[in-house]
Structure formats: C-alpha cells, structure tokens
ZAPAVO-528099 format. One record per residue (C-alpha): residue number from 0; residue in three letters; z, x, y. Coordinates in nm, 2 decimals, padded with zeros to 4 digits, m for minus. Layout:
resi:resn:z:x:y
NUM:ALA:Z:X:Y
...
This chain:
resi:resn:z:x:y
0:MET:00.00:00.00:00.00
1:ARG:m00.09:00.16:00.33
2:GLU:00.16:00.23:00.57
3:THR:00.21:00.02:00.87
4:PRO:00.12:00.24:01.22
5:ALA:00.43:00.25:01.44
6:ILE:00.25:00.06:01.71
7:PHE:00.22:m00.21:01.49
8:SER:00.63:m00.17:01.38
9:PRO:00.84:m00.48:01.43
10:GLU:01.05:m00.30:01.66
11:ALA:00.79:m00.18:01.85
12:LEU:00.65:m00.54:01.87
13:ARG:01.00:m00.67:02.01
14:ARG:01.01:m00.38:02.26
15:ARG:00.59:m00.54:02.37
16:ALA:00.71:m00.83:02.38
17:SER:01.04:m00.80:02.61
18:LEU:00.81:m00.56:02.84
19:THR:00.57:m00.85:02.87
20:ALA:00.84:m01.07:02.99
21:ARG:00.90:m00.86:03.26
22:PRO:00.75:m00.99:03.65
23:ALA:00.48:m00.84:03.78
24:ALA:00.63:m00.62:04.06
25:VAL:00.85:m00.46:03.82
26:GLN:00.62:m00.35:03.61
27:TRP:00.40:m00.19:03.85
28:ALA:00.67:m00.05:03.96
29:VAL:00.70:00.10:03.65
30:ILE:00.36:00.26:03.61
31:ILE:00.38:00.39:03.96
32:ILE:00.67:00.60:03.88
33:ILE:00.53:00.76:03.56
34:SER:00.19:00.75:03.75
35:ALA:00.38:01.02:04.00
36:VAL:00.54:01.19:03.72
37:PHE:00.26:01.24:03.54
38:VAL:00.05:01.36:03.81
39:GLY:00.35:01.62:03.93
40:ALA:00.35:01.76:03.53
41:LEU:m00.06:01.80:03.55
42:GLU:m00.05:01.96:03.92
43:ALA:00.17:02.16:03.78
44:LEU:m00.07:02.30:03.49
45:ARG:m00.30:02.33:03.78
46:LEU:m00.56:02.01:03.61
47:PRO:m00.80:01.95:03.89
48:ALA:m00.84:01.60:03.76
49:ALA:m00.41:01.52:03.76
50:LEU:m00.50:01.27:04.02
51:LEU:m00.70:01.04:03.79
52:LEU:m00.56:01.19:03.44
53:GLY:m00.22:01.12:03.53
54:PRO:m00.25:00.74:03.67
55:MET:m00.51:00.69:03.37
56:GLY:m00.19:00.83:03.09
57:ALA:00.01:00.63:03.30
58:ALA:m00.14:00.31:03.24
59:ILE:m00.21:00.38:02.87
60:VAL:00.15:00.44:02.83
61:THR:00.28:00.12:03.01
62:ALA:m00.05:m00.10:02.78
63:ALA:00.06:00.06:02.47
64:ASN:00.41:m00.09:02.50
65:GLY:00.31:m00.44:02.60
66:MET:00.28:m00.45:03.03
67:THR:00.00:m00.71:03.08
68:LEU:m00.10:m00.58:03.40
69:ARG:m00.45:m00.65:03.55
70:MET:m00.60:m00.47:03.86
71:PRO:m00.72:m00.68:04.13
72:ARG:m01.14:m00.65:04.14
73:PRO:m01.16:m00.60:04.46
74:ALA:m00.93:m00.31:04.45
75:PHE:m01.13:m00.14:04.16
76:LEU:m01.48:m00.23:04.33
77:CYS:m01.33:m00.04:04.66
78:ALA:m01.21:00.24:04.47
79:GLN:m01.55:00.31:04.29
80:GLY:m01.76:00.30:04.63
81:VAL:m01.56:00.54:04.76
82:ILE:m01.54:00.77:04.43
83:GLY:m01.98:00.66:04.49
84:VAL:m01.90:00.82:04.90
85:MET:m01.72:01.12:04.78
86:ILE:m01.99:01.23:04.51
87:ALA:m02.23:01.16:04.76
88:ARG:m02.09:01.37:05.01
89:SER:m02.15:01.71:04.79
90:PHE:m02.52:01.62:04.87
91:SER:m02.58:01.87:05.12
92:PRO:m02.90:02.01:05.24
93:SER:m02.80:02.34:05.11
94:ILE:m02.78:02.26:04.74
95:GLY:m03.14:02.10:04.77
96:GLY:m03.25:02.40:04.92
97:ALA:m03.16:02.60:04.62
98:ILE:m03.25:02.35:04.36
99:LEU:m03.61:02.38:04.49
100:ALA:m03.60:02.77:04.57
101:ARG:m03.52:02.76:04.17
102:TRP:m03.67:02.42:03.99
103:PRO:m03.85:02.56:03.68
104:LEU:m03.52:02.70:03.58
105:PHE:m03.28:02.45:03.73
106:VAL:m03.49:02.20:03.50
107:MET:m03.56:02.34:03.18
108:THR:m03.15:02.44:03.19
109:VAL:m03.02:02.14:03.27
110:LEU:m03.23:01.93:03.04
111:ALA:m03.10:02.18:02.77
112:VAL:m02.75:02.14:02.84
113:ILE:m02.85:01.73:02.85
114:ALA:m03.03:01.75:02.51
115:LEU:m02.75:01.91:02.29
116:SER:m02.50:01.67:02.47
117:GLY:m02.70:01.40:02.33
118:LEU:m02.73:01.55:01.97
119:LEU:m02.37:01.60:01.95
120:GLY:m02.33:01.20:02.07
121:TRP:m02.60:01.11:01.81
122:LEU:m02.37:01.33:01.53
123:LEU:m02.08:01.14:01.68
124:ALA:m02.24:00.78:01.61
125:ARG:m02.39:00.89:01.31
126:TRP:m02.08:00.99:01.10
127:ARG:m01.93:00.68:01.23
128:VAL:m01.65:00.87:01.42
129:LEU:m01.72:00.64:01.75
130:PRO:m01.95:00.33:01.79
131:GLY:m02.31:00.47:01.89
132:SER:m02.31:00.40:02.29
133:ALA:m01.94:00.49:02.33
134:ALA:m02.02:00.82:02.20
135:VAL:m02.32:00.90:02.35
136:TRP:m02.17:00.85:02.67
137:GLY:m01.84:01.01:02.60
138:SER:m02.11:01.31:02.50
139:SER:m02.29:01.30:02.84
140:PRO:m02.20:01.63:03.02
141:GLY:m02.17:01.43:03.36
142:ALA:m01.86:01.35:03.62
143:ALA:m01.59:01.20:03.37
144:THR:m01.56:00.89:03.63
145:ALA:m01.88:00.81:03.73
146:MET:m02.01:00.85:03.32
147:THR:m01.69:00.63:03.23
148:LEU:m01.80:00.36:03.54
149:MET:m02.14:00.34:03.43
150:ALA:m02.08:00.34:03.04
151:GLY:m01.88:00.07:03.11
152:ALA:m02.14:m00.13:03.33
153:TYR:m02.36:m00.03:03.05
154:GLY:m02.19:m00.23:02.78
155:ALA:m02.03:00.05:02.64
156:ASP:m01.61:00.05:02.60
157:ALA:m01.50:00.24:02.84
158:ARG:m01.19:00.30:02.69
159:LEU:m01.35:00.55:02.45
160:VAL:m01.56:00.67:02.65
161:ALA:m01.30:00.77:02.89
162:PHE:m01.08:00.91:02.58
163:MET:m01.40:01.16:02.51
164:GLN:m01.50:01.26:02.85
165:PHE:m01.13:01.35:03.01
166:LEU:m01.07:01.56:02.67
167:ARG:m01.35:01.69:02.77
168:VAL:m01.17:01.76:03.12
169:VAL:m00.86:01.91:03.01
170:PHE:m01.05:02.13:02.75
171:VAL:m01.36:02.27:02.99
172:THR:m01.08:02.32:03.28
173:LEU:m00.86:02.57:03.01
174:ALA:m01.16:02.72:02.88
175:ALA:m01.33:02.80:03.22
176:SER:m00.97:02.94:03.37
177:LEU:m00.97:03.11:03.04
178:VAL:m01.28:03.26:03.11
179:ALA:m01.25:03.35:03.45
180:ARG:m00.95:03.58:03.35
181:LEU:m01.12:03.78:03.08
182:PHE:m01.39:03.85:03.36
183:ALA:m01.09:03.95:03.57
184:VAL:m01.22:03.84:03.86
185:ALA:m00.98:03.56:03.96
186:THR:m00.81:03.67:04.30
187:GLY:m00.50:03.55:04.19
188:ALA:m00.43:03.40:04.57
189:PRO:m00.21:03.09:04.59
190:ARG:m00.37:02.72:04.58
191:PRO:m00.40:02.63:04.97
192:SER:m00.14:02.37:05.08
193:LEU:m00.32:02.02:05.06
194:ASP:m00.29:01.84:05.41
195:TRP:m00.25:01.48:05.27
196:PHE:m00.23:01.27:05.60
197:PRO:m00.49:01.48:05.82
198:ALA:m00.60:01.33:06.20
199:LEU:m00.86:01.10:06.15
200:SER:m01.20:01.11:06.30
201:TRP:m01.19:00.70:06.35
202:PRO:m01.54:00.61:06.40
203:SER:m01.65:00.81:06.12
204:PHE:m01.36:00.69:05.88
205:ILE:m01.45:00.32:05.95
206:ALA:m01.80:00.40:05.87
207:THR:m01.69:00.59:05.59
208:LEU:m01.49:00.24:05.47
209:ALA:m01.74:00.04:05.57
210:LEU:m01.98:00.20:05.32
211:ALA:m01.79:00.23:05.04
212:GLY:m01.71:m00.12:05.06
213:LEU:m02.05:m00.31:05.17
214:GLY:m02.22:m00.06:04.90
215:ALA:m01.98:m00.16:04.62
216:TRP:m02.00:m00.52:04.71
217:ALA:m02.39:m00.50:04.76
218:GLY:m02.39:m00.34:04.43
219:ARG:m02.23:m00.61:04.23
220:ALA:m02.39:m00.87:04.41
221:SER:m02.76:m00.67:04.29
222:ARG:m02.65:m00.68:03.95
223:ILE:m02.76:m00.33:03.90
224:PRO:m02.59:m00.17:03.61
225:ALA:m02.31:00.01:03.73
226:GLY:m02.39:m00.05:04.06
227:THR:m02.06:m00.05:04.28
228:LEU:m02.07:00.31:04.20
229:LEU:m02.42:00.40:04.23
230:LEU:m02.55:00.21:04.56
231:PRO:m02.26:00.36:04.80
232:LEU:m02.37:00.73:04.63
233:THR:m02.74:00.67:04.68
234:LEU:m02.70:00.54:05.04
235:GLY:m02.41:00.82:05.11
236:ALA:m02.66:01.10:04.94
237:VAL:m02.94:01.00:05.19
238:LEU:m02.75:00.94:05.50
239:HIS:m02.55:01.26:05.47
240:GLY:m02.84:01.49:05.35
241:VAL:m03.05:01.35:05.68
242:GLY:m02.72:01.46:05.87
243:ALA:m02.74:01.05:06.01
244:MET:m02.37:01.03:05.88
245:GLN:m02.04:01.27:05.87
246:PHE:m01.76:01.10:05.59
247:ASP:m01.42:01.12:05.68
248:LEU:m01.22:01.11:05.31
249:PRO:m00.85:01.17:05.37
250:PRO:m00.66:01.31:05.07
251:TRP:m00.43:00.99:05.02
252:LEU:m00.77:00.76:05.05
253:LEU:m00.90:00.98:04.76
254:ALA:m00.57:00.95:04.54
255:LEU:m00.55:00.63:04.60
256:SER:m00.89:00.57:04.42
257:TYR:m00.82:00.72:04.20
258:ALA:m00.51:00.58:04.08
259:VAL:m00.69:00.24:04.13
260:VAL:m00.96:00.38:03.86
261:GLY:m00.70:00.56:03.62
262:TRP:m00.50:00.24:03.60
263:GLN:m00.86:00.03:03.54
264:ILE:m00.93:00.23:03.29
265:GLY:m00.60:00.29:03.14
266:LEU:m00.49:m00.08:03.14
267:GLY:m00.75:m00.14:02.90
268:PHE:m00.60:00.07:02.61
269:THR:m00.44:m00.16:02.34
270:PRO:m00.30:m00.04:02.06
271:ALA:m00.58:m00.09:01.80
272:ILE:m00.78:00.12:02.06
273:LEU:m00.50:00.40:02.08
274:ALA:m00.49:00.38:01.68
275:HIS:m00.85:00.41:01.65
276:ALA:m00.88:00.69:01.90
277:SER:m00.59:00.92:01.76
278:ARG:m00.79:00.88:01.44
279:ALA:m01.11:01.00:01.62
280:PHE:m00.89:01.31:01.76
281:PRO:m01.01:01.62:01.51
282:LYS:m01.40:01.51:01.50
283:VAL:m01.40:01.44:01.92
284:ALA:m01.19:01.76:01.97
285:ALA:m01.43:01.94:01.75
286:SER:m01.77:01.83:01.89
287:ILE:m01.62:01.91:02.26
288:LEU:m01.52:02.27:02.14
289:ALA:m01.94:02.28:02.03
290:GLN:m02.07:02.15:02.33
291:ILE:m01.86:02.43:02.48
292:LEU:m01.97:02.73:02.29
293:LEU:m02.33:02.54:02.26
294:CYS:m02.34:02.58:02.68
295:GLY:m02.21:02.93:02.66
296:ALA:m02.48:03.02:02.46
297:LEU:m02.72:02.91:02.73
298:ALA:m02.50:03.06:02.99
299:PHE:m02.57:03.41:02.83
300:LEU:m02.95:03.35:02.79
301:LEU:m02.91:03.24:03.19
302:THR:m02.80:03.59:03.18
303:ARG:m03.01:03.78:02.95
304:PHE:m03.35:03.67:03.09
305:ALA:m03.29:03.52:03.45
306:GLY:m03.07:03.83:03.57
307:VAL:m02.75:03.60:03.65
308:ASP:m02.43:03.75:03.65
309:ALA:m02.18:03.62:03.31
310:LEU:m01.93:03.40:03.53
311:THR:m02.17:03.23:03.73
312:ALA:m02.38:03.14:03.47
313:TYR:m02.12:03.03:03.25
314:LEU:m01.96:02.80:03.55
315:ALA:m02.29:02.68:03.60
316:THR:m02.35:02.55:03.23
317:SER:m02.03:02.45:03.19
318:PRO:m01.98:02.12:03.08
319:GLY:m01.74:02.00:03.27
320:GLY:m01.66:01.80:03.62
321:ALA:m01.85:01.99:03.90
322:ASP:m01.49:01.94:04.11
323:SER:m01.28:02.14:03.86
324:VAL:m01.54:02.42:03.86
325:ALA:m01.56:02.44:04.20
326:ILE:m01.19:02.50:04.25
327:ILE:m01.24:02.73:03.93
328:ALA:m01.52:02.94:04.14
329:ALA:m01.38:02.95:04.44
330:SER:m01.12:03.20:04.29
331:ALA:m01.33:03.43:04.19
332:ARG:m01.63:03.61:04.28
333:VAL:m01.94:03.41:04.12
334:ASP:m02.30:03.26:04.33
335:MET:m02.09:02.94:04.43
336:PRO:m02.46:02.77:04.57
337:PHE:m02.60:02.87:04.24
338:VAL:m02.28:02.72:04.06
339:MET:m02.28:02.40:04.25
340:ALA:m02.66:02.37:04.29
341:LEU:m02.68:02.37:03.90
342:GLN:m02.40:02.14:03.85
343:THR:m02.54:01.89:04.12
344:PHE:m02.88:01.87:03.98
345:ARG:m02.72:01.82:03.63
346:LEU:m02.55:01.54:03.76
347:ILE:m02.85:01.35:03.94
348:LEU:m03.01:01.43:03.62
349:VAL:m02.77:01.27:03.39
350:ILE:m02.71:00.95:03.58
351:LEU:m03.10:00.88:03.57
352:ILE:m03.13:00.98:03.20
353:SER:m02.81:00.82:03.07
354:PRO:m02.88:00.47:03.01
355:GLY:m03.19:00.53:02.88
356:LEU:m03.10:00.80:02.64
357:CYS:m02.83:00.60:02.52
358:ARG:m03.05:00.31:02.44
359:PHE:m03.24:00.54:02.28
360:ILE:m02.99:00.71:02.03
361:VAL:m02.86:00.33:01.96
362:ARG:m03.21:00.18:01.88
363:HIS:m03.28:00.53:01.67
364:ILE:m02.94:00.49:01.48
365:ALA:m03.00:00.09:01.42
366:ARG:m03.32:00.16:01.26
367:SER:m03.20:00.42:01.02
368:GLY:m02.94:00.23:00.84
369:GLY:m02.65:00.38:01.06
370:GLU:m02.36:00.18:01.25
371:ALA:m02.46:00.16:01.62
C-alpha cells in the first residue's frame, strides 16, 4: 500500500482548514511577513531575483498550508505592465548597434541556444517528466518572469513553468558567480547601496505609470496572448529607442510589482502541484545542468572561433536572466556591451519564437504517441 504523502496527512489537512478560516487581512499579513523574511535571506545570498523569489516562495508556503488568497486582477495586470516597461528600458540604441555590427554571430549563437533548450524541453515532455507545453516553456532561455507570464497566457501551467524557470535562475546565478571567481576577475567590491525612495521626476513617473497601466489594459482588451506584458514592452521599447520617452521606475515600484507577480504565481501551487514538482525535481535539475553545460560549450566555440574572451562568452550565452547576468558582469572585466547585446537579442527572439516552437513540439509529441 502506497504511503500517504505528508501534505495529505490528516494533521496537515486539519492545519490547512484552520488557516483557511482566518480573515483575509490576517492571511495577507502572514504572507507579507514571510515574504520579507525570505527576501532578506535571499538578498543575504546575493541572488538577483530575490525580490520575486521571496514572495513567490512565501506564497507557495501559505498556499500549501491552506490559505485561499487570490491576487486582485487589476493589481496583477498593472504589475505585468510595469515589468514590460522595465524590460523595454534595457533596449537602447547602443545595444541595437552592437547587434547590427555582428548580426551573423548573434543570430547563430542565439538560435543554437534556443534549439538546445527546445531539445531539452522536448525530452522532458517525451519522457513525461512534465506536460509538453510546460516543459517547453520552462526550458525557454528567456527572462524567467516574462516566460512564466507568457506561458500562462498561452495555456501552459504557469506554476510548473515557474518551478523550472526560477530553479534555473538559482542554478545559473550560482554557476556564473563561481565561473567569475574561477577566472579571478571579480573585483570583490561591495554591492552599492540602493536608494529605495529616490527623488522622482514626476512627469516621467506619471508617463511611465500611464504606459504600464494603459498598455496592460489595452493588451488584455486586445486578447493578444500575453498582451498585458508584451504590449507595454513593445510600446516602451519603441518610445525609449527613439528617445521619445524616459522611464522613471523607482526600486519600490519594481519590488512591489515583482512581489505581486510572485504572489500570483505562488498562490496557485496546490499540494498536488507541489507533489508533482517534487517528483520531477531530479530530472528537471539534470536538464538545467545539461543546459548550462551546453551553453558553456557554445561559449567555448565563441572563444575559439570568434575571438571573444572566455568569461564574456560564458556570460553572454548563459541561459539565465539578463538582470542576474548584468549584475555579475558589472563586477568583472568583460565586454559588457557584447554580453548585454547578446542577452537582449536572445530575449527578443525567444519572445517571438517560443509560442510557435512550443506548439510545434507539442504537436510532434502528440503525433508520435507521446503525452503533450
């Protein structure tokens, strides 16, 4: 007889029932306190995604213990709009120039990373580690938050995608930090202090909020998949690229947006989803390590045949988020424009290619008799 998992034991069920009965205000107070503790711990470990991972982890803990909170839809839409504008802010004319100057190298490298990631997603789906669409989206080498939001909009299980994406954030960040230290190029300088409440340029701040809010609303009304993220991102990238708009995104606003997205994702983790994720962990972790090694092999090819220095090549091809790579690259003697140009170009292509690639792989698995 199979042993009953601990999360389904009578004691666990009674504890979740008692938590569910508590007022919503008490439940929100609990999740905010736990989020603050988690963020503090992750910041102490210098994980760049702490402001999102902390709230998401807190939401998972509370959801697994029976809390029934749900994120208000307007808050979630606005948070997606802010994140879209934040990504758009990184699209500068200098990055576009760097891409155009070496576009054959960029195209081949990025397509190779996407192809390798798609292959790993196909294998995870083929071996029934995860459902097909979740496996492919979870393996996509793009920004973790953007991929999770897009996956949900395209019908994949955003919780399983988030599990894969943010587990990779942790693995890749640790690996990249270790590689930087092995190359002995890290400066060792302390992290600069962050001004959470800087003086605002009110016209720019109000325009930024308007673009994020109205863009997200228009994206939802348009029924474009992931439009609440993609429409503010696209409009913001165009406006910022031509110099028509400067964004003012204070750290407190970004932190709040990350927290809202983290809570939205984490609150969807039911005990059944957690049980499935725990069973899939070894194979998912192995696929992430394989992805890191394969991208490391691409970095070696860049070093060998394109004359790019080793650490620059490794960080440029690293399958983590551009934010974490930028923080690591800033403390090392690398070609920063090359790193950020390749990371940004990959993000653009992944956003454009991932929906079609996911549908293609899922259809292929279904035709060959696998489970999609």
